[in-house]
C-alpha positions in Angstrom: 0.2 0.2 0.0 1.5 3.6 -0.9 2.2 6.1 1.7 -0.2 8.2 -0.1 -3.2 5.8 -0.3 -2.6 4.9 3.7 -3.1 9.0 4.4 -5.7 9.3 2.0 -7.9 6.1 4.0 -6.9 7.4 7.0 -7.8 10.7 7.1 -7.3 11.7 10.9 -3.4 11.5 10.6 -2.7 14.7 8.8 -4.9 16.7 11.0 -3.8 15.5 14.0 -0.5 15.6 12.8 -0.4 18.9 12.0 -2.9 19.9 14.8 0.4 18.2 17.4 2.7 20.2 15.0 1.0 23.7 15.9 1.0 22.7 19.7 5.1 22.0 19.3 5.6 25.3 17.8 3.4 27.3 20.1 4.8 26.0 23.1 8.6 26.5 21.7 7.5 30.0 20.9 5.7 31.1 23.7 8.0 33.9 24.6 7.9 35.8 21.4 5.0 34.9 19.1 1.7 35.6 21.7 -1.8 33.8 21.1 -3.3 37.0 19.9 -0.8 36.4 16.6 -1.6 33.1 16.0 -5.2 33.6 15.9 -5.0 36.3 13.6 -2.8 34.0 11.2 -5.9 31.2 11.5 -8.3 33.7 11.1 -6.5 35.1 7.4 -5.5 31.4 6.6 -9.4 30.4 6.9 -10.2 33.6 4.9 -7.8 32.5 2.0 -9.2 28.7 2.3 -13.1 30.2 1.7 -11.7 32.2 -0.9 -9.6 30.0 -2.8 -12.8 27.5 -2.7 -15.3 30.3 -4.2 -12.8 32.0 -6.5 -12.1 28.9 -8.7 -14.3 27.3 -11.1 -12.2 24.2 -10.8 -12.1 22.8 -7.4 -8.3 22.7 -6.9 -7.5 20.4 -4.3 -4.2 20.0 -3.5 -3.8 24.2 -2.8 -6.9 23.5 -0.7 -5.6 20.8 1.2 -2.4 22.8 1.8 -4.6 25.5 3.1 -6.4 23.0 5.3 -3.5 21.6 7.1 -1.8 25.1 7.4 -5.2 26.4 9.3 -4.8 23.2 11.4 -1.6 23.8 12.3 -2.1 27.2 13.4 -5.4 25.9 15.7 -3.0 23.8 17.9 -0.7 26.8 17.8 -3.9 29.0 18.7 -5.4 26.5 21.3 -1.8 26.1 22.7 -1.2 29.7 23.5 -4.6 29.8 24.7 -4.4 27.0 27.3 -0.6 29.1 28.7 -2.4 32.5 29.0 -5.1 30.8 31.2 -2.8 29.1 33.4 -0.5 32.7 33.5 -2.6 33.9 36.2 -1.6 36.6 38.6 -1.1 35.7 41.9 -0.6 38.5 44.9 2.4 38.3 46.4 1.4 38.9 50.0 -0.4 36.8 52.9 -4.1 37.2 52.0 -7.9 36.1 52.9 -9.5 33.7 50.7 -12.1 31.0 50.5 -12.3 28.0 48.7 -13.8 24.3 47.9 -11.7 21.5 48.3 -11.8 19.6 45.7 -9.4 16.7 46.4 -9.4 14.3 49.2 -6.4 15.4 51.8 -3.6 13.2 51.8 -1.0 12.9 54.2 2.3 14.0 53.6 4.5 13.6 56.5 4.2 16.9 58.2 1.5 18.2 55.9 -2.0 17.1 54.4 -2.0 17.7 50.8 -4.6 18.7 48.7 -6.6 20.6 45.9 -8.6 23.7 46.1 -10.9 25.7 44.2 -10.1 29.7 44.9 -13.6 31.6 44.6 -12.7 34.8 46.2 -9.9 36.5 47.5 -9.9 39.3 50.0 -13.3 41.1 49.4 -13.2 40.4 45.3 -14.8 37.1 43.9 -13.1 36.0 41.1 -14.8 35.4 37.6 -13.6 31.5 37.4 -12.3 29.3 40.2 -9.0 29.4 40.4 -7.0 25.7 40.6 -3.9 25.5 43.9 -2.3 22.8 45.2 -2.4 23.2 48.8 -0.1 22.3 51.6 -1.9 22.1 54.9 0.0 22.1 58.4 -1.4 19.1 60.5 -2.2 19.8 64.1 -1.3 16.6 65.9 -3.5 17.8 68.8 -7.1 18.6 67.5 -6.7 16.8 64.4 -9.1 19.2 62.9 -7.6 17.9 59.1 -9.7 15.0 59.3 -12.9 16.8 59.1 -12.0 18.2 55.5 -13.2 16.3 52.7 -14.2 17.0 48.7 -16.8 19.5 48.7 -15.8 21.0 52.1 -16.0 24.8 52.2 -13.1 26.5 53.9 -11.7 29.9 54.6 -8.1 30.2 55.0 -5.6 32.9 55.3 -2.0 32.2 53.3 0.3 33.1 50.5 -0.1 32.0 47.0 2.6 31.1 45.7 3.9 30.5 41.8 4.5 26.6 41.0 8.3 25.6 41.6 10.3 22.2 40.5 10.0 20.0 44.0 13.1 18.1 43.8 15.0 15.7 41.4 12.4 12.8 40.4 14.3 11.3 36.9 13.3 13.7 34.3 9.7 14.3 36.2 9.0 18.3 35.0 6.6 18.9 38.1 5.6 22.7 36.3 4.8 20.9 33.4 2.9 18.1 35.4 1.3 21.0 37.3 -0.1 22.5 33.9 -1.5 19.7 32.5 -3.7 19.3 35.1 -4.2 22.7 35.3 -2.8 24.0 38.7 -2.3 28.1 38.5 -0.8 28.7 42.0 0.5 26.5 44.9 -0.2 27.5 49.0 0.7 26.6 52.0 -1.7 27.1 55.3 -0.2 26.9 58.8 -2.6 24.5 60.9 -4.1 27.9 62.8 -5.1 29.8 59.8 -7.8 28.2 58.3 -11.3 27.2 59.4 -14.9 25.9 57.8 -17.2 28.6 56.1 -20.1 29.1 53.8 -18.4 29.4 50.4 -20.6 31.0 47.3 -19.9 28.4 44.4 -22.0 30.3 41.8 -18.5 30.8 39.5 -18.2 27.5 39.5 -19.4 25.4 36.6 -21.8 22.8 36.2 -19.4 20.1 35.1 -16.9 21.3 38.4 -20.4 21.3 40.4 -20.9 17.6 39.0 -17.2 16.2 39.3 -17.0 17.7 43.1 -20.6 15.3 43.9 -19.0 12.2 42.0 -15.9 12.4 43.9 -17.8 13.2 47.4 -19.9 9.9 46.3 -16.2 7.7 45.6 -15.0 8.6 49.0 -18.1 7.5 51.2 -17.5 4.0 48.5 -14.1 3.8 49.6 -15.0 4.2 53.5 -17.6 1.5 52.9 -14.5 -0.4 51.5 -12.4 0.1 54.1 -14.9 -0.9 56.8 -15.4 -4.5 55.6 -11.9 -5.1 57.2 -9.6 -5.3 54.2 -5.7 -5.1 55.1 -4.3 -2.0 54.8 -2.6 -2.8 50.8 -5.1 -5.1 49.8 -7.5 -2.5 50.6 -4.9 -0.4 48.7 -4.4 -2.3 45.7 -8.6 -2.2 45.3 -9.4 1.3 45.5 -6.3 1.7 43.0 -7.4 -0.5 40.1 -11.3 0.3 40.7 -11.7 3.6 41.6 -8.1 5.3 41.6 -7.9 6.1 44.6 -3.7 5.3 45.0 -3.3 7.3 48.2 -3.2 4.2 50.6 -0.3 2.5 48.5 2.8 2.2 50.4 6.1 3.1 48.8 7.1 -0.6 49.1 4.2 -1.1 47.0 4.5 0.6 44.6 8.5 -0.4 43.9 7.2 -3.9 43.7 5.1 -3.4 41.0 7.0 -1.1 39.1 10.1 -3.3 39.5 8.1 -6.5 38.3 6.5 -4.4 35.3 3.0 -4.6 36.8 2.6 -0.6 37.6 0.1 0.0 34.9 -2.7 -2.2 36.5 -3.0 -0.2 39.8 -3.9 2.8 37.0 -7.2 3.0 35.6 -7.2 2.4 32.0 -9.6 0.7 29.4 -9.8 -2.3 31.4 -12.5 -1.1 33.9 -14.3 0.8 31.3 -15.0 -2.0 29.2 -16.0 -3.9 31.9 -19.1 -1.0 33.0 -19.6 -1.3 28.8 -19.1 -4.6 27.8 -21.6 -5.4 30.9 -24.6 -2.9 29.2 -23.5 -4.1 25.9 -24.2 -7.8 26.8 -27.6 -6.6 28.6 -29.2 -4.7 25.8 -27.5 -7.4 23.2 -26.8 -6.1 19.8 -30.4 -6.0 18.1 -31.0 -3.3 16.0 -33.9 -2.1 17.7 -32.3 -2.0 21.1 -28.5 -0.8 20.2 -29.7 3.4 20.2 -30.9 2.5 23.6 -28.0 0.0 24.7 -25.2 2.2 23.6 -26.3 5.2 24.4 -27.0 3.6 28.3 -23.2 2.4 28.3 -21.9 5.8 27.3 -23.9 7.3 29.7 -22.1 5.0 31.9 -18.3 5.0 30.8 -18.8 9.0 31.0 -20.0 9.0 34.6 -17.7 6.7 35.5 -14.3 8.6 34.0 -16.0 12.0 35.7 -16.6 9.7 39.4 -12.8 8.5 39.0 -11.4 12.3 38.0 -10.7 12.4 34.8 -7.4 10.5 34.2 -6.0 11.0 31.1 -5.7 7.1 30.3 -9.6 6.8 31.2 -10.8 10.1 29.3 -8.9 8.1 26.0 -10.3 5.0 26.5 -13.8 6.6 27.1 -13.3 8.6 23.8 -12.3 5.5 21.9 -15.2 3.4 23.3 -17.3 6.6 22.1 -15.7 6.4 18.5 -16.2 2.8 18.4 -19.6 3.0 19.7 -20.6 5.5 16.7 -18.7 3.3 14.1 -20.8 0.2 15.6 -23.9 2.4 14.9 -23.1 3.4 11.5 -22.0 0.0 10.8 -18.7 0.8 10.4 -14.7 -0.5 11.3 -14.9 -0.1 15.1 -10.8 0.4 15.6 -8.1 1.6 13.5 -5.3 4.2 12.9 -7.9 6.7 12.3 -10.0 5.8 15.1 -6.7 6.5 17.4 -6.1 9.7 15.5 -10.0 10.9 15.7 -9.4 10.0 19.8 -6.2 12.1 20.1 -7.6 14.8 17.8 -10.7 15.2 20.0 -8.6 15.0 23.4 -5.5 17.6 21.7 -8.6 20.2 20.8 -10.4 19.9 24.0 -6.9 20.4 25.8 -3.8 21.1 23.6 -1.4 20.5 27.7 -2.5 17.1 27.1 0.2 16.4 24.7 3.1 17.1 27.4 1.3 14.9 29.9 3.2 11.5 29.8 0.3 9.1 30.5 -0.9 10.4 27.3 2.0 9.9 25.4 2.4 6.2 26.4 -1.0 5.5 26.5 -1.6 6.4 22.5 2.0 4.3 21.6 1.2 1.4 23.4 -2.1 1.4 21.4 -0.4 2.0 18.2 2.3 -0.7 18.9 -0.9 -2.8 19.3 -2.5 -1.7 16.2 0.5 -1.9 13.9 2.2 -4.9 15.2 0.1 -7.7 17.3 -1.2 -9.3 14.4 2.6 -9.9 12.8 3.1 -11.5 16.2 0.2 -13.4 16.2 0.9 -14.4 12.7 3.7 -16.6 13.9 2.1 -19.6 15.8 -1.7 -20.7 16.0 -2.2 -22.5 19.2 -4.9 -25.4 18.9 -5.7 -24.8 22.9 -7.8 -21.8 23.8 -5.9 -21.9 26.8 -3.0 -21.3 24.5 -4.4 -18.8 22.5 -5.3 -16.7 25.4 -1.7 -16.9 27.0 -0.4 -16.0 23.4 -2.9 -12.8 22.1 -1.7 -12.0 26.0 1.9 -12.3 25.5 1.9 -10.6 21.5 -0.3 -7.9 23.3 2.1 -7.1 25.7 5.3 -7.3 23.4 3.7 -4.8 20.8 2.8 -2.6 23.2 6.1 -3.0 25.1 8.1 -2.2 21.7 6.6 1.2 21.4 6.9 2.2 24.9 10.0 0.9 26.0 12.2 4.3 24.8 9.8 6.9 26.1 9.5 4.9 29.7 13.6 4.2 29.8 13.6 8.2 28.7 11.5 9.5 31.8 11.5 6.9 34.6 15.4 5.3 34.1 13.9 1.7 34.2 13.2 -1.4 31.9 11.2 -4.3 33.7 12.9 -8.0 32.5 9.8 -10.1 33.2 7.2 -8.0 31.6 5.5 -10.5 29.8 5.3 -13.2 32.9 3.6 -10.0 34.5 1.7 -9.2 32.5 -0.1 -13.1 32.0 -0.5 -13.0 35.4 -1.9 -9.6 36.3 -4.5 -9.3 33.5 -5.9 -12.7 34.5 -5.6 -11.5 38.1 -7.0 -7.7 37.2 -9.9 -9.7 35.9 -11.0 -11.4 38.8 -10.2 -8.6 41.5 -12.3 -6.0 39.4 -15.2 -8.7 38.9 -15.2 -9.1 42.7 -15.4 -5.4 43.6 -18.4 -5.3 41.4 -20.1 -7.8 43.1 -18.9 -6.4 46.4 -20.6 -2.9 45.1 -24.1 -4.8 44.2 -23.8 -6.8 47.7 -23.1 -3.7 50.0 -26.7 -3.2 51.0 -26.6 -6.9 52.3 -23.9 -7.1 55.5 -23.5 -10.5 55.7 -22.9 -11.0 52.0 -20.8 -8.3 51.2 -18.5 -9.5 54.4 -18.3 -12.4 52.2 -17.3 -10.9 49.0 -14.7 -8.8 51.0 -12.9 -12.0 52.3 -12.6 -13.3 48.8 -11.9 -9.4 47.4 -9.1 -9.8 49.9 -7.5 -13.4 49.0 -7.5 -12.0 45.8 -5.9 -8.7 46.3 -3.5 -10.5 48.6 -1.8 -13.0 46.3 -1.5 -10.7 43.6 0.6 -8.8 46.1 2.4 -11.8 47.5 3.4 -12.8 43.6 4.3 -9.3 42.1 6.4 -8.8 45.2 8.1 -12.0 45.2 8.5 -11.3 41.4 10.2 -8.5 42.4 13.3 -10.0 44.2 14.4 -12.5 41.4 17.6 -11.7 39.7 17.7 -8.8 36.9 13.9 -8.4 37.3 14.5 -4.5 36.1 17.4 -3.0 34.7 17.9 0.5 36.5 19.7 3.6 35.7 19.2 4.1 32.5 20.3 7.5 30.9 19.1 8.3 27.6 18.8 11.6 25.5 15.9 12.9 23.9 18.2 12.6 20.5 18.7 9.0 21.3 15.2 7.9 22.0 14.0 9.7 18.6 17.1 7.6 17.5 15.5 4.6 18.5 12.1 5.0 16.9 13.4 6.1 13.5 15.3 2.7 14.0 12.0 0.7 14.5 10.2 2.3 12.1 13.4 1.8 9.5 13.0 -2.3 10.9 9.9 -2.7 10.3 10.0 -1.5 6.7 13.0 -3.7 5.8 10.9 -6.3 7.4 8.1 -5.5 4.9 10.1 -5.9 2.2 11.7 -9.0 3.5 8.2 -10.8 3.5 7.8 -9.4 0.2 5.0 -7.3 0.9 4.5 -3.5 0.0 5.8 -1.0 2.7 3.4 -0.4 5.0 1.0 -3.3 4.0 2.6 -5.6 6.7 1.3 -2.6 9.3 -2.3 -4.2 9.1 -3.8 -1.4 11.3 -3.9 0.4 7.8 -5.6 -2.1 5.8 -8.9 -2.0 5.5 -9.5 -5.2 4.3 -8.4 -6.6 7.8 -9.5 -6.5 11.1 -6.8 -4.8 12.6 -4.6 -7.0 15.3 -6.7 -9.6 14.8 -10.0 -8.8 16.5 -12.8 -10.1 16.5 -16.2 -8.7 17.1 -16.3 -10.6 20.6 -12.5 -9.1 21.7 -12.0 -6.1 19.7 -12.4 -4.1 23.0 -9.6 -6.1 24.3 -7.2 -3.6 22.2 -8.5 -0.7 24.9 -8.0 -2.4 27.9 -3.9 -2.9 27.3 -2.7 0.5 28.5 0.9 0.6 29.7 1.0 4.3 30.1 -1.7 4.7 32.5 0.2 4.8 35.4 1.7 7.7 35.0 -1.2 10.1 35.6 0.0 9.7 39.4 0.3 12.9 40.9 3.8 13.3 43.0 
């Protein structure tokens, strides 16, 4: 298949490429080119495009296509510039009294409790829109007043706002960039006696922000009920992380065990969790045309409600976006999974928030799915086991290998680590994750019945405990991980160029036309070898999901 034909069959590739190029250009030129300048250039390009279209009787495709690409480039630059302007909020350089709403559950960190605030008023001046602030509250060990704070609580505090600044060395982790991606505009330190509960006006909060606060509060109530059932601390922490995205209870030892063994992604929310909700509702309503629209509507409503419930982590938003696109394709009786689908999901997410491009989780998530789409089918061709168990094991292995192939250089660049037992680990954790997540769903359904819920909780504790024990043991094996990898950005680029070159060479060696071995581009084949019954397994695998973690 020729490159030109591949681009024609996957038009979203050129648009997302142009949008990304514009975002990168605006970020690099932020100090010398303003958002208004990009916006005027965009308006001029759109005007020129319309003029070209209206004046030429012979519709010239190439000039119009080039202008469309240029307009998409300038759109990305404009969106990036506007996003940077919104985050460049002027903060008072002195101690001030302000009112705020707690927007995340406080977490004890040493002598402080860290939480997120939505500041609605500074002094006597109400803000036109809430300002997102990272707060560190000095804990009062005598009265423990801070324990009364939960998501949705309203407070009045007296403290100083500070601009975001780096917080120590953590490999190549850029805290400033991470904070910008997640919408933080300032940080503050509150002395234990310089805050009090208050009645705060929330009129400036959007409907989405209010709904998110309500759902996060509901999530915390569920977590408290889970904890009350008697799960061990780390068993509870693993269940809370996998099911509801709360990683606050995970100890450093547990995090290290999962990271060294190559199972970190199972602790983070990804398409696996959404797949359970989506698959269950799709199965309930069936695939009959008369119920198809109702079933898909309810499934997508449940999926996006879950996304709001867990706080919009990037990997979950990516999966939900892909489920939405795939659902529309299903309703229109079109192919559901392709490179074009992935590019469309990326395009929508970047248009909604161009800062997503700089999120490590976003980068790894899309690279993982791209690797699965491009390489898994080629790996599957090498062996055709007869047993269903072996088919599942081989499919999981090729899925992990394809995802690892495209994400390993970036993981090594950011985190300086490569897990050597990732193939074996993924066989275990994928199976364990299904059991744990379905048991958690059963626990949610049986919570009104105390005796039954206690029994289900015991089963859940056994599953989570067994997984913790196995991964802790694997992390102590010789050569479990290669540490201290120090790659430069140019070395990472060289590795990806090498990977692409090897792919093209292998394509010719198999006497196939360039790019045709990459089955994701072939419209006549089901990409990644997925059937209608298992297509969502593609979305379930997300090695980059963990990196939505906040420091």
